Every structure is written in C-alpha cells, then in structure tokens.
TORLUM-795772 format. One record per residue: residue in one letter; x, y, z of N, C-alpha, C in turn. Coordinates in steps of 0.02 Angstrom, whole numbers, plus 50000, padded with zeros to 5 digits. Layout:
N
AXYZXYZXYZ ...
This chain:
418
M532955195850568532415199250605532245205850572 P531595207550566531415214150539531695219750580 V531865225150546532165230950579531735237050565 G531655241450616531295247650607530555246450596 V530245250950559529535250350542529445244650492 T528995240150506528875234550461528315236250412 L528405234150350527955236050296527695229850260 A527055229850245526775225150197526615229050134 V526665225850077526555229150013525995225649975 V525505229349955524955226749914525015229749845 G525245225749798525355228049730526085229249717 A526425224549684527145225049671527285227149600 G526885231849575527025234749510527565240149516 N527575244749468528095249849468528085254249530 R527495256549550527465261049608527605257249673 G527305251349681527425247549742528155245549749 T528455243649693529165241749695529605247649712 R529455253449683529875259349697529795261549770 H529185261849795529095263949864529445259149912 A529365252649899529675247749943530435247949939 A530715250049882531445250449876531745255449925 W531355260149950531605264750001531845260850062 A531485255450079531695251450137532365248050125 L532485246050062533135242950047533705248050053 A533555254350037534055259550043534145262050114 H533655260550158533685262850228533505256950274 P533915251650272533745245550309533715246450385 E534015251750410533995252950482533335256050504 R532945258450455532325262050472531695258250454 A531735253850404531135250250383531315243750348 S530855239050350530955232750314530285230150290 V530285227050232529685224050203529635216850228 V529055215050254528975208350283528445204150247 A528065207150200527555203350164527365206950100 V527125203250051526895206149988526295202249962 A525825205849933525265202849896525275205549825 E525345201149777525395203149707525125197449663 P524645198649619524345193249580524795190549525 R525265194449499525685192149443526305188649469 A526385182349447526915178149474527605181049464 V527755183549404528425186149391528585192049436 R528115196749442528215202549486528275200449559 R527855195749579527845193349648528515190149666 E528755185949623529375182349638529975187049636 R529985191749589530535196449585530555200849648 F529965203149670529925207349729530155203449791 A529915197149798530095193149856530845192049859 A531155190849802531885189749800532255196049821 A532025201849798532355208149814532345209549889 H531795207549922531725209149993531855203150039 G532075197550010532255191850050531665188750087 L531085188650056530485186050088530435178450078 D530245174950130530145167750121529445166550093 A529315160350073528695158750038528075160450078 G528105159750143527525161150184527325168350188 A527775172850168527635180050170527405182750102 V527295178250054527145180349986526475177249965 V525995181449948525325179049929525115182549864 D524595179849833524375182549769523765186949774 D523485187749835522875191649844522915195449910 W522745201849909522795205849970522315203250024 R521765200150003521285197550052521595192050094 T522025187950063522385182850101522835185950153 L523165191350134523605194850181523205197950238 A522655201250221522245204450272521955199350321 A521795193350296521495188250339521975185950394 R522615187350386523115185250436523155190150494 G522775195550491522825200550543523405205350530 R523625208650582524135213750574524835210550580 V525145209450523525815206450521526365211550511 A526175217950503526655223450495526385229750527 D526815234550536526595240950564526175244850513 A526355244250450526035248450398525985244550334 V525555246850290525455243750225525505249050171 L525835247350116525865251550057525355248850007 I524825252549993524305250249947524425253449879 C524635249249832524845251649766524505247549712 T523865246249722523465242749672523255247649617 L522895245049567522635249449515522155254549545 D522065260149510521685265749537520995263849562 R520655259549525519965257649542519935252549599 E520505250349623520515245049674520825247349739 H520685253649758520965256349819520505255749879 L519855256649869519395257349925519385251149970 E519265245349942519195239249983519805237750025 P520405237649997520975236250041521085241650094 V520955247950079521035253050130520555251650188 L519925250250173519445248950227519655242850268 A519895237650234520075231550269520695232550313 F521215235550286521835236150324521775241450379 A521375246650368521265251550421520905248450480 A520415244250466520045240950520520485236450562 I521005233550531521465229250568521955233350610 G522055239650591522505243950628523155245650593 Y523195244250528523785246150490523795253650477 H524385256750483524495263350454524565262250378 I524355267250339524275266050267524615271450226 M525035269350179525255273650125524865271550063 L524465276050036524015274549981524255278149919 E524395274449866524595277549803524025281949777 K524205287549746523695291949718523415288949654 P522805290649634522315294349672522025290149728 M521795293449782521545289649839520935285549820 A520495288349778519915284849751519655289149693 L519145286549658518935289749596518275293349601 T517935292749658517295296249667517305299849734 E516875304849740516835308449803516625303849860 E516145299449847515905294849898516475290449924 E516865287549878517405283149899517955286949936 C518115292949913518615297049948518395298450020 R517765300250028517515301750095517495295450138 R517345289850109517345283550148518045281850173 I518545283150131519235281850151519435286350210 V519265292750204519435297450258519085295350323 A518445293650318518075291650377518365285350408 A518575280650367518835274250392519485275150430 V519955279050402520595279750437520525284050499 E520075288950497519975293050557519635288950612 E519155284650594518835280550644519315275450674 A519755272750632520245267850656520825270950693 G520915277450685521475280850718522155279150690 V522175277750624522805275950592523045281750548 I523685281750534523985286850491523855285050419 L523645289850379523575288950307523995294150272 S524415291850226524805296350183524635294550110 V524385299350073524225298350002524835300249961 G524955296549907525575297249869525635303449826 H525495309149854525595315549819526335317549827 V526755314349789527475314849799527745321849785 L527385325849745527645332549730527685337049791 R527295335549842527335339549904528005338549940 Y528355333149924528925331149964529595332549931 T529605335849874530235337049840530615343049871 P531285342949868531665348749889531465355049850 Y531305354249787531075359949746530445363049776 T529955358949792529345361649821529475365049887 R529905362149928530065365249992530375372149983 A530835372649935531155379049922530655384249895 L530225382049850529735386649821529245389049875 K529015384449916528545386449969528875390950020 D529515389850034529865394250080529885401450054 V529995402149988530005408849958529325412149965 L528795408449950528125411249955527955413050027 D528115408550073527945409850143528355415550173 S528925417050143529335422550168529045429450152 G528575429750105528275436050086528665439850033 R529185436850005529605440549958529255442049892 V528745438349874528365440149814527735443949832 G527635445449896527035448949918526435444249918 D525845447149907525235443149903525195439949834 V525095433449832525035430049767524345431549738 L524345433949676523725435649643523545431049585 S524055428149553523905423449499524485418649488 V524315412849458524805407549447524675404449378 Q525215402849343525185398649283525595392349297 H525295386649287525635380249300525535375649240 L526085372849216526075368549157526335361649174 E525945356549155526205349749157526335347349086 P526965347249064527135344748998527195337149000 V526645333748987526625326448995527165323148952 G527255325748892527735322848846527395318248796 F527555319148732527215315448680527285307948689 W527865305648712527965298448718527625295748781 H527645299348836527295297148897526545296448883 Q526265301148847525555300848830525415294448790 A525825293148740525715287248698525765280848739 H526255280548783526365274448823525805273348873 S525655278248914525205277248971524475278648956 F524345283548912523665286148906523355285048837 V523725281748793523445279748729523455272048723 R524035269248737524105261948734524015258548802 G524145262148856524245259048921523635258748967 N523775257649031523245256149080522765261949091 W522975268049076522565273849091522255276949028 R522165272948977521915275448913521165276648912 R520795273148955520065273448953519785275349021 E519305279849020519005281949083518605276449117 D518275272049077517875266849108518295261349138 E518915260649117519365255649146519825258549198 A519965264949195520415268249243520055274349272 T520205280149246519885286249270520035291749220 S519835297849235519975303349190520725304849188 M520945307949134521645310149128521825314749186 L521375319249203521515324149255521625320649323 M521225315549337521325312049400521935307649398 A522035304049344522595299349340523265302749339 K523325308149301523985311249291524065317649330 S523525321549335523615328449358523315329949426 C523045324849461522845326249530523445328449571 H524055326149551524675328649580524695336249578 D524535339049520524645346149508524135350549544 L523495348449542522995352449577523115352049653 D523355346249676523535345649746524135350149762 W524625350249719525235354149730525075361649733 L524635363949690524455371049690524145373149756 Q523685369049781523375370849845523875370549902 Y524365366049896524865365449948525335371449950 V525605373449892526095378949893525755385649907 L525115386349887524765392549901524465392649971 G524425386850003524175386550071523435387250078 R523065386250024522335386850028522035383049970 P521425380449978521095376849924520715381549878 P520595379649816520175383649772519445383049792 V519045388049773518335387949790517885386849730 R518125388549670517735386949610518205385949551 V517945382349501518375379849449517985379249383 S518355380149328518085378549261518625374949223 S518435371649168518925367649132518705366349060 F519205365749016519095364048946519625359048925 G519435354348883519915349548857519565344048818 R519955340548777519655335148736520205330648709 L520005325148679520455320848642520465323248570 S521015326248550521045329348484521445325348433 H521995322248455522465319648405522455312048398 F522445308448452522535301148449521855297848433 R521645298848371520985296848348521035292948282 P520585288148270520635283948210520645287848145 E520265293348141520215297048078520865300648061 L521335301048109521975304248095522535299248081 K522355293048074522855287848058523165289247991 P523835289547986524175291147922524025286047868 A524025288347807523935283847750524475278547750 G524285272347742524765266847739524945263947807 A524695266847861524865264447928524495257947943 A524825253447979524525247148000524265247848072 D523925242748095523665242948163524205241648216 R524785238848193525335237748239525975240448209 C526405243248253527015246448229527475241548192 L527505235348214527955230548182527755228948111 D527125230248092526885228748025526805235047983 C527025240748008526845247147978527355249547926 A527095251347868527525253747814527775260847825 V527445264647869527655271547881527915272547952 E528085266947985528315267248055528925271848064 D529375271848014529995275848022529865283348018 T529275285347998529105292547996528655294648054 C528505290048099528035291448153528395292648219 P528275298348252528605299648316528375295148372 Y527825291448361527545287348414527695279948403 S528205278348363528385271448348528565267548411 A528185262348426528335258148483528965254048471 A529055251848409529655247848393530285251848407 R530295258248389530885262248399530975264048473 E530455266348505530515268548574530725262848621 Y530365257448620530525251948666531155248248643 G531235247648577531835244348551532475247948570 D532465254648565533055258548584533205257748658 R532685257548699532785256648771533085249848787 L532835244748754533105238048765533835237748743 A533985240448684534665240248658535145244148702 G534895249448733535315253548776535355251248848 G535035245648863535055243148931534645247148981 R534175251048956533755255149000533115251049016 H533165247049068532645242149082532125244549132 G532165250749153531665253349199531035255449163 W530655259849196530045262449165530225266349103 P529855265749047529235261849038529335254849010 L529965252948995530075246348964529835240749010 N529935241549075529745236049120528995235349128 V528615239949100527885239149097527695234649038 V528095234848986527945231348924528165224048927 V528745222648957529005215848961529255214249031 D529225207949049529515205649111530215202849101 E530355200549039531015198149021531315202848970 F531925204948981532235210148939532645206948883 T532285203848837532595200648779532245202948716 P532595202848659532275204748595531665200548580 D531695194048594531115189648580530515191648622 A530635193048686530075194948730529775201548708 L530195206348687529935212748664529535211948600 E529795208048552529435207148490528755203848503 R528735199048547528105195648563527615200648594 A527865204848639527425209748672527145214748622 L527565216948574527335221948526526875218848474 R526935212348462526485209048414525815207248445 E525825205848510525225203048542524915207648594 G525315211848625525065215748681524845222748662 P524595226548710524325233248696524845238348675 Y525485237448695525975242648684526275242648614 G526075237848573526305237748503525805240548455 R525245243048481524715245648437524875252548409 C524615253848350524645260548323524265265348368 V524535271148381524195275848426523545278548396 Y523455277448331522835279648298522345273848290 A522515268048320522085262148314521995258848383 C521945263048435521825260448503521115262048524 D520935259848583520255260948608520255266448661 N520735271048658520805276348707520255281548702 D520095284748759519605290148757519775295948804 V520345295648841520505301148886520775307048846 V520715312948873520915319048839521675319048828 D521895322648777522615323548768522845330748780 H522375335048798522555341848821521965344548862 Q522125348448913521605351048957521855357248993 V521405361949004521555368049042521055368349100 V521305370049160520885371049218521005378049245 A520465381749258520515388449288520205388149358 M520565390949406520355390649476520345397549508 E519885398449554519875404449596519905402349668 F520325405849707520415404249778520035409249821 D519945407549885519555411849929519865418649939 S520515419349926520855425749932520725430349872 G520425427549819520345431249757520885429649706 A521405426049728521925423949681521645419049630 T521955419049571521745414449518522345410249495 A522185404549466522715400149440522455396649378 T522895395649330522745391649272523235385749270 F522955379949255523355373849248523255371149178 T523815369649144523785366749077524135359949078 M523785354949055524065348349043524045347148969 T524625345348939524625343948867525105338248852 A524895333948805525315328448783525865330848737 F525785336548705526185338248647526785342548666 T527235339348703527855342548725528415337448724 E529025339948728529585335548742529535333248815 S529935328448834529955326448904530275332048944 A529915334648992530165340349030529825340549098 D530125344349144529835345149210529285350349208 R528865350149259528325355049265528615362149270 Q528235366949245528465373849244527925378349275 T528145382949317527675387049355527895394349355 R527415398949348527535406049358527025408549409 I527285411749461526875414349516526945421849518 F526395425449515526395432749510526125435749575 G526565439549610526365442649672526395450249668 T526215453449722526195460749723526895463849730 R527395459849750528075462449758528585458949714 G528375453749679528855450149638528545444549598 E528955441749554528735436149512529225430349524 L528945424349531529335418449543529225413449487 R529765411149456529725406149402530125399949423 G529835394149409530175387949426530075382649373 D530575378149367530535372849317530705366049347 G530645365349412530795359049444531515358349466 R531955362549440532665361949456532955368449485 E532675374149465532895380449494532315385249496 L532395390349539531905395749546532225402249525 R531835406549494532055413349476531575418349507 L531835422349552531415427149588531595434149566 Y531105437549536531205444549514530865449049565 D531255453749594531025458349646530825464949614 F530205467049624529965473149593530305479349622 L530495479249686530805485049717531515486049692 T531915480849694532615481549674532725480449599 R532215477849566532245476349494532845471849477 T532935467049522533475462149512533175455049515 E533555450449485533335443449484533825439249524 E533565434949567533965430249604533825423249579 V534345419549565534275412649542534425408049601 I533935403749616534005399049671534085392049641 G534705389649637534835383049610534745377749663 L534475372049643534315366849691534705360449680 G535145360249630535485354049615535015349149581 S535195342949577534795337949543534605332349590 E533955331149596533695325549634533375320349588 G533555320649524533225316249475532665319949440 S532445317249384531905320549347531255320049385 M530775324149365530145324549401529645319249380 D529835314549337529375309249318529505303049359 A529115297749346529155291749386529845288449381 S530145288649322530785285349313531335288749353 G531255295249366531755299049403531595300049476 G531085296449501530905297049571530555303549588 H530265306849537529895313149547530315318349584 G530935319049563531365324349591531485323749665 G531525317749690531615316649762530965315949800 G530395316649765529755316149799529585309149822 D529775304049784529635297249805529985295749871 A530625297449874530995296249935530735300549993 G530555306749978530285311150030529635308650059 L529205306050016528565303150039528685297450088 M529125292750069529255287050112529615289050176 D530075293750172530425296050232529925298950282 A529465303050258528975306250303528495301050332 F528275296350290527795291350313528105286750365 V528695284250352529035279850400529165283650465 S529385289850460529495293850521528855294750560 A528305295950526527665296950559527455290550596 V527535284850563527355278450594527805277050654 A528455278250646528935276750699528815280950761 T528615287150751528535291750808527805292450830 G527335289950789526635290850805526395297950792 D526755301650751526595308750738526335309550667 P525675309750657525405310550589525555317350559 G525755322250600525925328850575526535328850529 L526925323550530527505323050486527305321650414 V526685319350405526425317950338526125324250308 K526355326050248526105332150215525475330850173 S525335324450160524775322750116524295318150153 G524025320750208523565316850249522875316450220 P522405313350255521745312050227521345318350210 R521335323350253520925329250239521205333450182 E521865334450182522165338250127522045334750060 S522125328150060522045324449997521315324349975 L520865324050023520155324350005519995330749968 T520245336349993520115342849961520375343049890 S520975340549878521245340849810520865336149763 H520635330349789520245325849747519565328949730 L519265332349778518635335749764518725341149710 T519305344349710519455349349658519495346149590 V519825340349585519875336849521519175334749497 L518775332049541518105329749522517675335649500 A517755341349533517375347349513517605349849445 A518255349649433518505351849368518245347449311 E518205340949323517925336549272517185337849260 R516815339249314516105341049304516055347549264 A516495352149278516495358549241516645357449167 R517135353249152517315351949082516735348649045 R516435343749075515895340149041515265344349035 G515155348749083514535352649083514615359749058 S515215361549035515345368449012515105373449065 A515335372449126515075376349182515635378749227 V515465383349272515885385049329515605381449389 V516025377549423515795373149476516095375449542 H515675376149594515925377649661516135371149695 I516685371449731516975365549761516705364749832 R516375359149845516095357749911516595353549950 T516845356250005517305352450046516965349750109 
C-alpha cells in the first residue's frame, strides 16, 4: 500500500530519477505510484527501483493524465520546452506540482503556468534547489541579522566548469537555443533566482554581455577529427570525450554525466555511443550556439547592485559570492562563509560541513533533498508557505532572465516588468 504523500513522475531522466529517489530514502513520508517516460530502458529501470507494476507505467504523460488523479502530486521533469502542457493538464485535474526548472521559456508560458495553478488552487514548487541548501539558509540568516548592515553590492560567480560546458552545452541537450533555451535560462536561472531570494527583493533593471567565443569550428586544432575516437590530437585536448567518459566507466562512476551518454555501463556500449552519438563529437565540430561566458549587471529597488558571471572556463567548483554591506563583507563558496566585521576588524568563519557538491551529481549541496522535503511537507499539510520557490517568486526570477537576454541581444538596459 502507498504510504504518505503519493507521487506520479513525468520524465524519468536524471532529474526525475533523483527527485523521486527522495521517496525511497523517506518511505514513511512519500511513495511513487506511477511514472510516464518515453524511453523504455529508463522507464523499466525506474519502475523496478520503485516497485511499480505494469499498470502504473506508461510511455506518455497524456496517458497518465487521462486516468484522472491517481496521486496527490506529480513531479514534472520533462525537457525544458515540454513543461507547459503537462502543467496545465495536471493542474486542472487537481495535482499538486513540483516542476523542474526552468518553469517555461517565454513570459507568456510562465504567466500561463502561474495562472493555471492559482486558478486550480494547487501547490506549485519550481525546482530552484539553491534556495533549499543549508548553505543558503546560513547565508540568508547572516544577511537578515543585519551583521553586514545594508547590502550595497554583490559579486556572484557560477564556475560552470570546462567539462560540464562541453558535456551539456556543447555536445548535449542544451547546446542550441532553438532546441532548448538560452544558456542563462538553462543553467543560470538558478543564480538570478538565488540572488533575489537571499537579498529579499527582485531587481528592477538589468544589462548583460556575453557570447560564444571558444567552442567554434574555426578554432578546431590542426589535425583534429570530427570525433574523439578518430582524433590524432585527442591526447592533447582537455575536452576529450574518450578520456572523460572512459575514465568514469573504468572507475565505476556510473552517475551523471556518464549515465546520460549510455544506458549500459560497458566498454562496448560506451564505444558505440562515442562513435555514433552526440557525446563523442569534437567540441569544435558541433552544432552548438549557446554562449560560453556571460555577465549580467542588476540594480535593485533599494539602489543595491549585483553582478553575475557565468563562465565555462573554470575547474569544477562551487558557486562563489561576495556581498558588500555598510557594516561588513560576507564571502561564501558553497561550503563556508567568511564574515568580516568593519567595527571589530575581525573575521568569523562559519563552517557548514559537507552536504555534497553544488552540482547535479552532488545533489546541489543538499538542495535537491531540501526541495523535496519542503514540497512533500507542503502537500501533506496543505501549507504552500512551506515552499520557498512558489509560482510568484519563480515568475519574477524568470522575468529577470528573459530581460537579461533581451538586454544582451539588444545592447540595452532593460527594465523588468513583473
């Protein structure tokens, strides 16, 4: 018998599988009772993990929706461009919804989602997992305490990492704006949302600069082939797919990103994927067009300013933030905070322990678990206030991203309409 809050899952890819795994870790609080996933291998693996019988497993979310409300809530974890229709359908049936970010890719679709869940009276939680980390809670507590005084400026860095960029945004699903969305929406809507959350206010105007500078055909090294397995200079390339995925397979590291490339963790399956699939391509011979570096400048209604930098050209690292106030400076790196007090001229180090790395493979520093804990609690109690990433808050951050992209394309300063 199902226990606690019952969940249906739409999309059993990496994000859907990870969110649903929270129920396996907390069987007394939630259980998965149905899944819709078009890929047979993913569908069958997910069903086995959650003990679902054949009748609870379908290949299309429309089939699941046609059955009416078979669960208390649904986790919608489809591709970015496929969020609107299932949200409208499941909200109308009365499902509470956890929606993977981004909520949608246009202002019109974002507003339609907000209107739909508000009209249906259901809880919506958008997957802005950074709001839910212990690190974020500690940082926000410091700011809310007044110990740094009035915040006047912020520097925030997202070091995407050279390999993450190559995997997801050059070779992978988010490489093209016409097939997915902008780099800023796909990767960094987290960050613009996080800034407005920790500062407690939305920005009012924005400008932005960025472009695709490096992963371009004209920069392909002499002697390079179109695929890493055929390349004479592969051993000198930091973006070698053969080395990156091969080392992960040899080391038994079968999670993200290897599980995106292959469904079977064997040398033959990997070689076939790198010879035939998108992840074996030379990074200078792909059809990518999203930016590989971008800067966003924001002004808030208080007069405070913030700069956000997203860059591919870093080691794998957590986000880094410096917050400048009238009484102190706060620095954070996802794992600890350093607070410098102007009056006492002393520094306090606030260690937070380890909740895993801040990327998808590490559960976003506890944010994945925090998101699901809050959502399940909200559904169980009927209290939407337990959700930190509700429809209106998420709408504002998405409007900020869309405004920043208009600013970048138009070389303009754009006012944000909420």
